[in-house]
ROTORTOR-108668 format. One line per field, with one value per atom (N, C-alpha, C, O, CB): residue in one letter; z, y, x; residue number from 1; atom name. Coordinates in steps of 0.05 Angstrom, whole numbers, plus 5000, padded with zeros to 4 digits. Atoms other than C-alpha are relative to their C-alpha. Glycine has a CB too. Layout:
! ROTORTOR-108668
type = A ...;
pz = Z ...;
py = Y ...;
px = X ...;
seq = NUM ...;
atom = CA ...;
***
This chain:
! ROTORTOR-108668
type = X X X X X X X X X X X X X X X X X X X X X X X X X X X X X X X X X X X X X X X X X X X X X X X X X X X X X X X X X X X X X X X X X X X X X X X X X X X X X X X X X X X X X X X X X X X X X X X X X X X X X X X X X X X X X X X X X X X X X X X X X X X X X X X X X X X X X X X X X X X X X X X X X X X X X X X X X X X X X X X X X X X X X X X X X X X X X X X X X X X X X X X X X X X X X X X X X X X X X X X X X X X X X X X X X X X X X X X X X X X X X X X X X X X X X X X X X X X X X X X X X X X X X X X X X X X X X X X X X X X X X X X X X X X X X X X X X X X X X X X X X X X X X X X X X X X X X X X X X X X X X X X X X X X X X X X X X X X X X X X X X X X X X X X X X X X X X X X X X X X X X X X X X X X X X X X X X X X X X X X X X X X X X X X X X X X X X X X X X X X X X X X X X X X X X X X X X X X X X X X X X X X X X X X X X X X X X X X X X X X X X X X X X X X X X X X X X X X X X X X X X X X X X X X X X X X X X X X X X X X X X X X X X X X X X X X X X X X;
pz = 5011 4356 5008 5005 4969 4991 4383 4978 4964 5024 5020 4337 5010 5033 4992 4992 4338 4981 4956 5000 5016 4314 4998 5017 5011 5003 4287 4990 4974 4981 5008 4278 4986 4998 5024 5014 4226 5000 4998 4971 4998 4230 4973 4952 5015 5025 4178 4986 4961 5006 5012 4167 4983 4961 5022 5016 4143 4975 4954 5017 5024 4096 4980 4956 5007 5017 4070 4986 4963 5016 5012 4059 4979 4958 5022 5020 4022 4975 4952 5011 5022 3979 4984 4959 5010 5014 3963 4985 4962 5021 5015 3944 4975 4954 5019 5024 3897 4979 4955 5008 5020 3865 4987 4963 5014 5011 3856 4980 4959 5022 5018 3825 4974 4953 5014 5024 3778 4982 4958 5008 5015 3757 4986 4964 5018 5012 3745 4975 4955 5020 5022 3700 4976 4954 5008 5022 3660 4988 4964 5011 5010 3655 4981 4960 5023 5016 3629 4973 4952 5015 5025 3578 4981 4957 5006 5017 3552 4990 4966 5014 5007 3553 4995 4985 5021 5004 3550 4976 4976 5024 5022 3485 4982 4968 4983 5017 3450 5012 5000 4993 4987 3500 4993 4999 5030 5009 3471 5022 5039 4977 4981 3512 5029 5047 4993 4973 3572 5012 5036 5000 4991 3576 5011 5033 4978 4991 3582 5026 5044 4978 4976 3634 5024 5046 4995 4978 3675 5009 5033 4991 4993 3672 5015 5034 4975 4985 3694 5028 5047 4984 4974 3751 5018 5042 4998 4984 3775 5007 5030 4985 4994 3769 5022 5038 4975 4980 3811 5027 5048 4993 4974 3865 5010 5034 4996 4991 3866 5010 5030 4976 4990 3873 5027 5044 4980 4974 3931 5022 5044 5000 4981 3965 5007 5030 4989 4995 3957 5017 5036 4973 4985 3983 5029 5047 4987 4973 4042 5018 5041 4997 4983 4067 4998 5019 4992 5002 4039 5003 5011 4973 4996 4039 5027 5033 4977 4973 4109 5001 5021 5017 5000 4089 5022 5032 4973 4979 4139 5027 5043 5003 4974 4197 4999 5019 5009 5002 4170 5007 5011 4971 4993 4187 4978 4955 5004 5017 4156 4975 4955 5015 5022 4111 4975 4952 5008 5022 4068 4985 4961 5009 5012 4056 4984 4963 5021 5014 4036 4974 4953 5018 5025 3986 4980 4956 5007 5018 3956 4988 4964 5014 5009 3951 4979 4959 5023 5019 3915 4973 4952 5011 5025 3865 4986 4961 5007 5013 3852 4988 4967 5019 5011 3842 4974 4955 5021 5024 3792 4977 4954 5005 5020 3756 4988 4964 5013 5010 3751 4982 4962 5023 5016 3725 4973 4953 5015 5025 3672 4983 4958 5004 5014 3653 4987 4964 5018 5011 3644 4977 4956 5022 5022 3602 4975 4953 5009 5022 3559 4986 4962 5010 5012 3549 4984 4962 5022 5015 3528 4974 4953 5017 5025 3479 4980 4956 5007 5018 3451 4987 4963 5016 5011 3442 4981 4964 5023 5018 3407 4975 4959 5015 5025 3353 4979 4957 5005;
py = 4991 2136 4980 4956 5002 5016 2111 4995 5014 5013 5006 2075 5007 5000 4970 4993 2102 4985 4986 5031 5015 2059 5015 5030 4972 4988 2083 4979 4961 5025 5018 2046 5016 5035 4983 4986 2068 4983 4958 5007 5014 2049 4992 5001 5016 5009 2016 5023 5024 4978 4977 2081 5016 5026 5018 4985 2116 4985 4997 5005 5016 2059 5000 5003 4971 4999 2058 5027 5028 4993 4973 2133 5004 5017 5021 4998 2129 4984 4993 4990 5016 2073 5013 5014 4972 4986 2112 5023 5028 5009 4977 2174 4991 5004 5017 5010 2134 4989 4993 4978 5010 2100 5024 5023 4982 4977 2167 5015 5024 5020 4987 2198 4983 4994 5004 5017 2138 5003 5005 4970 4996 2146 5028 5030 4998 4974 2220 4999 5011 5021 5002 2202 4986 4995 4984 5014 2153 5017 5018 4973 4982 2203 5021 5027 5013 4979 2257 4988 5001 5012 5012 2209 4992 4993 4977 5009 2183 5023 5025 4979 4979 2244 5028 5046 5003 4975 2300 4999 5015 5009 5004 2278 5025 5027 4976 4976 2344 5023 5044 5009 4979 2384 5001 5020 4997 5003 2361 5005 4988 5019 4995 2395 5001 4992 5027 4998 2408 4973 4969 5017 5028 2334 4988 4976 4983 5011 2315 5013 5000 5003 4985 2369 4992 4988 5030 5009 2348 4972 4966 5002 5027 2275 4999 4984 4983 4999 2292 5012 5003 5018 4989 2334 4979 4976 5025 5021 2277 4979 4969 4988 5020 2228 5010 4994 4993 4989 2275 4999 4993 5029 5001 2279 4971 4967 5011 5028 2203 4992 4977 4982 5006 2198 5012 4999 5010 4988 2246 4985 4982 5029 5016 2206 4974 4966 4994 5025 2142 5005 4990 4986 4993 2175 5007 5000 5022 4990 2207 4978 4977 5021 5020 2146 4973 4962 4996 5027 2082 5000 4979 4988 4999 2105 5014 5020 5015 4989 2136 5027 5033 4980 4973 2206 5016 5036 5013 4986 2229 4999 5018 4987 5004 2203 5006 5004 4972 4994 2222 5029 5045 4995 4973 2285 5020 5013 5003 4979 2351 5005 5013 5026 4995 2355 4984 4993 4994 5017 2298 5012 5011 4972 4987 2335 5024 5030 5008 4977 2397 4991 5004 5015 5010 2356 4992 4997 4977 5008 2326 5025 5026 4983 4975 2396 5014 5024 5019 4989 2421 4985 4997 5000 5017 2363 5005 5008 4970 4995 2373 5028 5032 4996 4973 2448 5001 5014 5020 5001 2435 4986 4994 4985 5014 2386 5019 5019 4975 4981 2439 5022 5029 5013 4979 2491 4989 5002 5010 5012 2443 4994 4996 4975 5005 2425 5025 5025 4988 4974 2498 5008 5018 5022 4994 2509 4983 4993 4996 5018 2449 5008 5008 4971 4992 2474 5026 5028 5005 4976 2543 4994 5006 5020 5008 2510 4988 4993 4981 5014 2467 5020 5017 4979 4981 2525 5020 5031 5015 4980 2570 4988 5002 5015 5013 2520 4999 4989 4972;
px = 5025 5493 4977 4980 5002 5022 5427 4980 4973 4987 5020 5379 4973 4965 5002 5028 5309 4982 4985 4995 5019 5252 4974 4966 4996 5026 5186 4980 4988 5002 5021 5122 4978 4967 4989 5022 5072 4976 4977 5009 5025 5000 4989 4999 4979 5013 4956 4987 4985 4980 5014 4919 5019 5011 4987 4981 4982 5008 5010 5025 4994 4999 4976 4980 5007 5023 4928 4997 4990 4975 5001 4928 5021 5015 5003 4979 4994 4992 4995 5026 5008 4967 4977 4978 4990 5022 4903 5010 5001 4979 4990 4942 5015 5013 5019 4986 4987 4981 4985 5020 5020 4926 4986 4982 4979 5014 4891 5019 5010 4991 4981 4954 5004 5007 5027 4998 4960 4975 4978 5003 5024 4887 5001 4991 4975 4997 4901 5018 5013 5010 4981 4960 4986 4989 5025 5014 4918 4978 4975 4987 5021 4861 5012 5001 4985 4987 4908 5010 5007 5024 4989 4940 4978 4982 5018 5022 4873 4983 4977 4983 5019 4828 5014 5000 4980 4987 4880 5020 5039 5015 4982 4913 5003 5023 4992 4999 4898 5016 5019 4972 4985 4939 5029 5043 4996 4972 5006 5020 5024 5005 4978 5061 4989 5003 5013 5011 5016 4995 4997 4975 5004 4999 5025 5025 4989 4974 5072 5009 5018 5021 4992 5086 4983 4993 4998 5017 5026 5007 5007 4971 4993 5045 5027 5030 5002 4975 5116 4997 5010 5020 5005 5090 4987 4995 4981 5013 5045 5020 5020 4976 4979 5103 5019 5028 5015 4982 5146 4986 4999 5008 5015 5092 4999 5003 4971 5000 5087 5027 5029 4992 4973 5163 5005 5017 5021 4997 5161 4984 4994 4991 5016 5105 5015 5016 4972 4986 5145 5025 5031 5008 4976 5209 4993 5007 5016 5007 5173 4990 4998 4978 5011 5136 5015 5022 4971 4988 5167 5030 5041 4992 4971 5239 5007 5030 5014 4997 5228 5014 5027 5014 4989 5250 4986 4998 4997 5015 5197 5015 5012 4973 4987 5240 5030 5043 4995 4971 5309 5006 4987 5009 4993 5347 4991 4987 5031 5010 5325 5017 5007 4996 4982 5386 4993 4997 5029 5008 5360 4976 4974 4994 5023 5294 5009 4998 4980 4989 5334 5013 5009 5020 4987 5375 4979 4982 5018 5021 5311 4987 4980 4979 5012 5282 5017 5007 4995 4981 5344 4999 4998 5029 5001 5342 4974 4974 5003 5025 5268 4998 4986 4977 4999 5279 5016 5008 5012 4984 5334 4984 4986 5027 5017 5287 4980 4976 4986 5021 5233 5014 5002 4985 4986 5284 5007 5003 5025 4993 5309 4976 4977 5016 5025 5238 4990 4981 4979 5009 5220 5018 5008 5000 4981 5283 4994 4995 5029 5006 5264 4974 4973 4998 5026 5193 5004 4993 4979 4994 5219 5015 5010 5015 4986 5267 4982 4983 5023 5019 5212 4981 4974 4985 5020 5164 5012 4998 4987 4987 5215 5012 5024 5021 4990 5233 4980 4985 5010;
seq = 1 1 1 1 1 2 2 2 2 2 3 3 3 3 3 4 4 4 4 4 5 5 5 5 5 6 6 6 6 6 7 7 7 7 7 8 8 8 8 8 9 9 9 9 9 10 10 10 10 10 11 11 11 11 11 12 12 12 12 12 13 13 13 13 13 14 14 14 14 14 15 15 15 15 15 16 16 16 16 16 17 17 17 17 17 18 18 18 18 18 19 19 19 19 19 20 20 20 20 20 21 21 21 21 21 22 22 22 22 22 23 23 23 23 23 24 24 24 24 24 25 25 25 25 25 26 26 26 26 26 27 27 27 27 27 28 28 28 28 28 29 29 29 29 29 30 30 30 30 30 31 31 31 31 31 32 32 32 32 32 33 33 33 33 33 34 34 34 34 34 35 35 35 35 35 36 36 36 36 36 37 37 37 37 37 38 38 38 38 38 39 39 39 39 39 40 40 40 40 40 41 41 41 41 41 42 42 42 42 42 43 43 43 43 43 44 44 44 44 44 45 45 45 45 45 46 46 46 46 46 47 47 47 47 47 48 48 48 48 48 49 49 49 49 49 50 50 50 50 50 51 51 51 51 51 52 52 52 52 52 53 53 53 53 53 54 54 54 54 54 55 55 55 55 55 56 56 56 56 56 57 57 57 57 57 58 58 58 58 58 59 59 59 59 59 60 60 60 60 60 61 61 61 61 61 62 62 62 62 62 63 63 63 63 63 64 64 64 64 64 65 65 65 65 65 66 66 66 66 66 67 67 67 67 67 68 68 68 68 68 69 69 69 69 69 70 70 70 70 70 71 71 71 71 71 72 72 72 72 72 73 73 73 73 73 74 74 74 74 74 75 75 75 75 75 76 76 76 76 76 77 77 77 77 77 78 78 78 78 78 79 79 79 79 79 80 80 80 80 80 81 81 81 81 81 82 82 82 82 82 83 83 83 83 83 84 84 84 84 84 85 85 85 85 85 86 86 86 86 86 87 87 87 87 87 88 88 88 88 88 89 89 89 89 89 90 90 90 90 90 91 91 91 91 91 92 92 92 92 92 93 93 93 93 93 94 94 94 94 94 95 95 95 95 95;
atom = N CA C O CB N CA C O CB N CA C O CB N CA C O CB N CA C O CB N CA C O CB N CA C O CB N CA C O CB N CA C O CB N CA C O CB N CA C O CB N CA C O CB N CA C O CB N CA C O CB N CA C O CB N CA C O CB N CA C O CB N CA C O CB N CA C O CB N CA C O CB N CA C O CB N CA C O CB N CA C O CB N CA C O CB N CA C O CB N CA C O CB N CA C O CB N CA C O CB N CA C O CB N CA C O CB N CA C O CB N CA C O CB N CA C O CB N CA C O CB N CA C O CB N CA C O CB N CA C O CB N CA C O CB N CA C O CB N CA C O CB N CA C O CB N CA C O CB N CA C O CB N CA C O CB N CA C O CB N CA C O CB N CA C O CB N CA C O CB N CA C O CB N CA C O CB N CA C O CB N CA C O CB N CA C O CB N CA C O CB N CA C O CB N CA C O CB N CA C O CB N CA C O CB N CA C O CB N CA C O CB N CA C O CB N CA C O CB N CA C O CB N CA C O CB N CA C O CB N CA C O CB N CA C O CB N CA C O CB N CA C O CB N CA C O CB N CA C O CB N CA C O CB N CA C O CB N CA C O CB N CA C O CB N CA C O CB N CA C O CB N CA C O CB N CA C O CB N CA C O CB N CA C O CB N CA C O CB N CA C O CB N CA C O CB N CA C O CB N CA C O CB N CA C O CB N CA C O CB N CA C O CB N CA C O CB N CA C O CB N CA C O CB N CA C O CB N CA C O CB N CA C O CB;
***
């Protein structure tokens, strides 16, 4: 198996950093000013956290350069997370 190396530029790292900072500010904004939304606030915060986790996995864990099967596995796990989150919200709303 041949090792392949990749070099990422400063612009890509800076863009990733900016996106993570913006997503963090969005989370703080939702938690401070969206306190009256109750369930929707938690779901929004979980969604933003999931997007941040995907950004970290894609760039810092080099999922971008790995084989496609790993992206498919991450997609399956995230889909299952969304399904369980929806089931949890329906359970919460019907109590």
